SEKE-179370 format. One record per residue (C-alpha): residue number from 1; residue in three letters; y, x, z. Coordinates in Angstrom, 3 decimals, always signed. Example, Ala and Ser with C-alpha at 12.3 -4.5 7.8 and 13.67 -1.06 7.14 Angstrom:
% SEKE-179370
1,ala,-4.500,+12.300,+7.800
2,ser,-1.060,+13.670,+7.140
***
This chain:
% SEKE-179370
1,met,+0.035,-0.018,-0.006
2,pro,+3.347,+1.391,-1.008
3,val,+5.618,+2.568,+1.968
4,pro,+8.748,+0.364,+2.252
5,lys,+11.824,+2.235,+1.175
6,gln,+13.523,+1.264,+4.452
7,leu,+10.771,+3.105,+6.456
8,phe,+10.895,+6.159,+4.282
9,lys,+14.657,+6.322,+4.808
10,leu,+14.352,+5.838,+8.397
11,ser,+11.918,+8.622,+8.807
12,ile,+14.172,+11.056,+6.846
13,leu,+17.154,+9.881,+8.979
14,val,+15.498,+10.400,+12.264
15,ile,+14.169,+13.854,+11.238
16,ala,+17.520,+14.886,+10.105
17,leu,+19.296,+13.746,+13.202
18,ser,+16.791,+15.067,+15.679
19,gly,+17.664,+18.669,+14.823
20,leu,+13.980,+19.595,+14.243
21,val,+13.339,+23.334,+13.595
22,ala,+10.304,+25.412,+13.045
23,cys,+7.686,+22.762,+13.487
24,ser,+9.202,+20.942,+16.558
25,pro,+7.238,+17.796,+17.675
26,val,+7.589,+15.162,+15.037
27,lys,+6.903,+12.141,+17.522
28,leu,+8.093,+9.555,+14.978
29,leu,+5.519,+10.588,+12.535
30,asn,+2.774,+10.258,+15.183
31,leu,+4.010,+6.710,+16.034
32,ile,+3.722,+5.799,+12.290
33,ala,+0.596,+7.615,+11.604
34,ser,-2.515,+5.576,+11.476
35,ala,-5.614,+6.862,+13.283
36,gly,-7.753,+4.053,+11.694
37,gly,-9.506,+6.595,+9.405
38,ser,-10.804,+8.743,+12.201
39,tyr,-12.349,+8.999,+15.689
40,thr,-10.383,+11.276,+18.044
41,val,-11.915,+13.373,+20.937
42,lys,-9.146,+14.986,+22.865
43,ser,-8.769,+17.929,+25.280
44,val,-11.985,+19.864,+24.160
45,asp,-12.201,+23.244,+25.778
46,tyr,-12.691,+26.242,+23.417
47,gly,-12.020,+28.733,+26.197
48,arg,-11.286,+28.720,+29.876
49,leu,-7.569,+28.829,+29.950
50,asp,-5.317,+25.871,+30.188
51,arg,-3.916,+26.098,+26.676
52,gln,-7.254,+26.829,+25.116
53,lys,-7.990,+23.357,+24.103
54,leu,-8.295,+21.330,+20.928
55,asp,-8.505,+17.753,+19.601
56,ile,-11.074,+16.730,+17.134
57,tyr,-10.481,+14.176,+14.315
58,thr,-13.706,+12.901,+12.842
59,pro,-13.767,+10.831,+9.620
60,lys,-15.090,+7.322,+9.904
61,thr,-16.584,+7.709,+6.409
62,ser,-20.237,+8.606,+5.956
63,ser,-20.706,+12.400,+5.777
64,pro,-21.702,+13.948,+2.522
65,asn,-24.801,+16.118,+2.191
66,gly,-24.468,+19.077,+4.334
67,gly,-21.556,+17.511,+6.398
68,trp,-17.904,+17.101,+6.123
69,pro,-15.607,+20.019,+5.289
70,val,-13.903,+21.368,+8.430
71,val,-10.287,+22.425,+8.969
72,val,-9.164,+24.174,+12.063
73,phe,-5.292,+23.666,+12.229
74,phe,-2.563,+25.711,+13.930
75,tyr,+0.950,+24.283,+14.292
76,gly,+4.172,+26.474,+14.273
77,gly,+7.214,+26.638,+16.611
78,ser,+8.077,+30.368,+16.450
79,trp,+5.304,+31.097,+18.837
80,asn,+7.562,+29.520,+21.486
81,thr,+6.828,+25.842,+21.437
82,gly,+4.170,+23.281,+20.404
83,glu,+1.555,+20.901,+21.570
84,arg,-1.565,+19.931,+19.693
85,gly,-0.839,+16.208,+20.512
86,asp,+2.363,+16.397,+18.449
87,tyr,+0.212,+16.901,+15.182
88,lys,-1.817,+13.812,+15.397
89,phe,-0.455,+12.919,+11.961
90,val,-1.989,+16.026,+10.403
91,gly,-5.474,+15.475,+11.916
92,ala,-5.368,+11.871,+11.184
93,ala,-4.282,+12.318,+7.525
94,leu,-7.026,+14.928,+6.885
95,ala,-9.777,+12.926,+8.597
96,ser,-8.796,+9.907,+6.539
97,arg,-9.511,+11.968,+3.435
98,gly,-13.018,+12.961,+4.759
99,ile,-12.221,+16.278,+6.453
100,leu,-13.255,+16.856,+9.997
101,thr,-10.113,+18.419,+11.607
102,leu,-9.665,+20.391,+14.797
103,val,-6.054,+20.805,+15.930
104,ala,-5.728,+23.615,+18.488
105,asp,-3.312,+24.765,+21.103
106,tyr,-2.778,+28.487,+21.864
107,arg,-0.781,+30.353,+24.369
108,leu,+2.939,+30.894,+23.688
109,tyr,+5.721,+33.182,+24.605
110,pro,+6.837,+33.974,+27.241
111,glu,+3.321,+33.550,+28.675
112,val,+2.136,+35.889,+26.038
113,arg,+3.234,+38.059,+23.152
114,tyr,+1.521,+39.349,+20.024
115,pro,-1.431,+39.676,+19.732
116,asp,-2.733,+37.384,+22.552
117,phe,-2.111,+34.194,+20.584
118,leu,-4.121,+35.473,+17.844
119,lys,-6.941,+36.189,+20.090
120,asp,-6.686,+32.340,+21.231
121,ser,-6.623,+31.304,+17.559
122,ala,-9.660,+33.377,+16.811
123,leu,-11.527,+31.673,+19.794
124,ala,-10.523,+28.274,+18.555
125,leu,-11.638,+29.122,+15.082
126,thr,-14.889,+30.429,+16.392
127,tyr,-15.447,+27.098,+18.205
128,gly,-15.014,+25.442,+14.753
129,leu,-17.541,+27.733,+13.193
130,asp,-20.094,+27.551,+15.875
131,his,-19.915,+23.820,+16.367
132,ala,-19.320,+22.597,+12.746
133,ala,-22.793,+21.394,+12.302
134,ser,-23.103,+19.692,+15.641
135,leu,-19.900,+17.822,+15.035
136,gly,-21.091,+16.610,+11.625
137,gly,-19.286,+19.201,+9.644
138,asn,-20.710,+21.765,+7.087
139,pro,-20.746,+25.174,+8.551
140,lys,-20.396,+26.660,+5.030
141,arg,-17.264,+24.742,+4.421
142,val,-14.980,+25.782,+7.209
143,phe,-11.186,+26.390,+6.498
144,val,-8.523,+27.753,+8.643
145,met,-5.066,+26.225,+8.114
146,gly,-1.506,+26.478,+9.621
147,his,+2.072,+25.693,+9.252
148,ser,+5.030,+28.102,+9.793
149,ala,+4.079,+30.390,+12.843
150,gly,+0.622,+28.602,+12.703
151,ala,+0.296,+29.782,+9.079
152,tyr,+0.756,+33.306,+10.226
153,asn,-2.037,+32.780,+12.781
154,ala,-4.193,+31.374,+9.972
155,ala,-3.297,+34.161,+7.623
156,met,-4.241,+36.886,+10.083
157,leu,-7.447,+35.341,+10.905
158,ala,-8.324,+35.039,+7.277
159,leu,-7.135,+38.468,+6.167
160,asp,-7.298,+40.886,+8.929
161,pro,-10.955,+41.409,+10.136
162,arg,-10.119,+42.502,+13.756
163,trp,-9.688,+38.985,+15.228
164,leu,-12.815,+37.182,+14.255
165,ala,-14.842,+40.326,+14.777
166,met,-14.168,+39.917,+18.489
167,asn,-16.209,+36.822,+18.396
168,asp,-18.960,+38.086,+16.144
169,his,-17.583,+36.604,+13.019
170,ser,-15.724,+37.562,+9.934
171,asn,-13.417,+35.944,+7.327
172,arg,-16.550,+35.715,+5.112
173,asp,-17.784,+33.033,+7.310
174,leu,-14.901,+30.900,+6.088
175,ala,-14.814,+29.037,+2.741
176,gly,-11.015,+29.520,+2.383
177,trp,-7.670,+29.284,+4.150
178,ile,-4.359,+27.341,+3.828
179,gly,-1.018,+28.580,+4.674
180,leu,+2.022,+26.328,+4.573
181,ala,+5.612,+27.870,+4.833
182,gly,+4.133,+30.907,+6.654
183,pro,+5.785,+34.189,+7.517
184,tyr,+3.637,+36.768,+5.901
185,asp,+6.074,+39.630,+5.366
186,phe,+9.005,+39.159,+7.841
187,phe,+9.871,+42.429,+9.727
188,pro,+12.639,+42.930,+10.808
189,ile,+12.771,+39.536,+12.520
190,thr,+16.082,+37.706,+12.360
191,asn,+14.989,+34.659,+14.347
192,pro,+16.147,+35.337,+17.854
193,asp,+13.294,+33.086,+19.162
194,ala,+10.616,+35.076,+17.536
195,gln,+12.016,+38.557,+18.137
196,pro,+10.655,+39.108,+21.647
197,val,+7.100,+37.720,+20.494
198,phe,+6.842,+40.919,+18.449
199,ser,+8.767,+43.298,+20.826
200,his,+11.766,+43.552,+18.410
201,pro,+12.771,+46.215,+17.307
202,asn,+9.681,+48.051,+18.305
203,tyr,+7.205,+46.117,+15.988
204,pro,+3.528,+46.687,+16.422
205,ala,+1.655,+48.375,+13.565
206,asn,-0.563,+46.240,+11.239
207,ala,+0.921,+42.898,+12.407
208,gln,+1.890,+41.364,+9.027
209,pro,-0.611,+39.324,+6.886
210,ile,+0.677,+40.837,+3.595
211,glu,-0.652,+44.224,+4.724
212,phe,-4.220,+42.827,+4.590
213,ala,-4.355,+41.558,+0.989
214,ser,-7.493,+43.109,-0.398
215,thr,-10.559,+42.444,-2.510
216,lys,-12.161,+41.116,+0.731
217,ala,-9.828,+38.132,+0.864
218,ile,-11.169,+34.637,+0.547
219,pro,-10.007,+31.640,-1.564
220,thr,-6.351,+30.933,-0.648
221,phe,-3.887,+27.989,-0.733
222,leu,-0.370,+28.746,-0.256
223,gly,+2.477,+26.205,-0.261
224,ser,+6.214,+26.272,+0.554
225,gly,+9.431,+24.511,-0.085
226,val,+11.530,+26.161,-2.928
227,asn,+14.606,+25.923,-0.679
228,asp,+12.976,+26.744,+2.688
229,lys,+15.962,+28.065,+4.834
230,leu,+13.849,+29.369,+7.720
231,val,+11.069,+31.427,+6.091
232,ser,+11.803,+33.075,+2.688
233,pro,+9.414,+31.436,+0.113
234,thr,+10.047,+34.412,-2.162
235,arg,+9.313,+37.211,+0.309
236,ser,+6.486,+35.564,+2.056
237,thr,+4.561,+32.846,+0.135
238,gln,+5.286,+34.078,-3.568
239,ser,+4.793,+37.738,-2.671
240,leu,+1.594,+37.165,-0.789
241,ala,+0.245,+35.131,-3.666
242,ala,+1.034,+37.794,-6.187
243,lys,-0.561,+40.506,-4.049
244,leu,-3.753,+38.489,-3.393
245,arg,-3.947,+37.688,-7.148
246,ala,-3.660,+41.429,-7.992
247,thr,-6.791,+41.955,-5.902
248,gly,-8.626,+39.311,-7.864
249,thr,-8.454,+36.717,-5.008
250,pro,-8.369,+33.105,-6.154
251,val,-5.000,+31.777,-5.178
252,thr,-3.676,+28.201,-5.521
253,leu,+0.140,+28.325,-5.130
254,his,+2.364,+25.244,-4.913
255,met,+6.196,+25.416,-4.629
256,tyr,+7.768,+22.108,-3.629
257,glu,+11.209,+21.304,-4.928
258,arg,+12.076,+18.569,-2.413
259,ala,+10.414,+19.803,+0.799
260,ser,+12.216,+21.629,+3.544
261,his,+10.465,+23.935,+6.111
262,thr,+9.864,+20.882,+8.277
263,thr,+9.305,+18.112,+5.814
264,leu,+6.613,+20.160,+4.113
265,leu,+4.180,+19.428,+6.966
266,gly,+5.963,+16.016,+7.584
267,ala,+4.674,+15.065,+4.162
268,phe,+1.170,+14.636,+5.591
269,ser,+2.434,+11.466,+7.119
270,ala,+2.569,+8.426,+4.886
271,pro,+6.272,+7.723,+5.079
272,leu,+7.143,+11.178,+3.892
273,arg,+4.595,+11.716,+1.197
274,arg,+7.190,+11.113,-1.528
275,val,+8.765,+14.389,-0.510
276,ala,+5.783,+16.471,-1.733
277,pro,+2.236,+15.815,-2.661
278,val,+1.087,+18.552,-0.431
279,leu,-1.670,+16.470,+1.308
280,asp,-3.153,+15.681,-2.026
281,his,-3.087,+19.292,-2.957
282,val,-4.653,+20.577,+0.164
283,val,-7.403,+18.028,-0.029
284,asp,-8.090,+18.951,-3.686
285,phe,-8.340,+22.614,-2.817
286,ile,-10.724,+21.898,+0.179
287,gln,-12.903,+19.676,-1.938
288,thr,-13.070,+22.099,-4.939
289,val,-13.648,+25.550,-3.259
290,pro,-17.340,+26.183,-3.330
291,pro,-19.152,+26.539,+0.034
292,arg,-19.429,+30.113,+1.275
293,glu,-22.656,+31.915,+0.384
***
């Protein structure tokens, strides 16, 4: 059913007036989002710490042979803010398309700095890999996905072997990864909220995803708004795509003319899907990438 123009305009207005930055909670989209296409299990422990929890969105449709594809999703917020419950609209949207989705919290600054949130993210992704089959998913079709700072987390898990190796896994255990408006080449950091996370100006070595583009990379989906004012689409998204393609890695790249940094993810919710067909593109990528060997 088409979304009424009034509702679409209201969603845009509320987002514009709320001063959202870097993946702040989009409560309006959660109120509008329908969970009718999924069953939700909340506050599942993937570790022993308070923020090592995730929510599971299970499709109501019958699972295909081998199980549903699985996505483990990480939100953004400059590694300073974010709650998994604020991203119900992402989990519900993907589950309504037949994708078992895990939306995970991770520890934030000032409780932790780099690389501790990557250790949390790797532990959450390990939970998805280890429990995919028991949840009705296909363990050979597990993807890691993120937006903004969460796309950085996803990229590091997908490209840098150190993090999954801590849990006896590798990026080859994934079918692919999805990065939306992520910072992949961003030192020196200009965002004052993110600077202390990476000990500005004394940046740690080997901490940028673009450093790990190699022939060992896995199928990749990259998306960004053409006019993203927060994370450079040219320096990060397009540059990483070019570097991965040069290694022979299959890369699906979409640049969205109408999407901002925030509305690129907001477009997963029905009222904002006119902004960018990013949900359709991500689902198509997930459905067409072959299972890992």
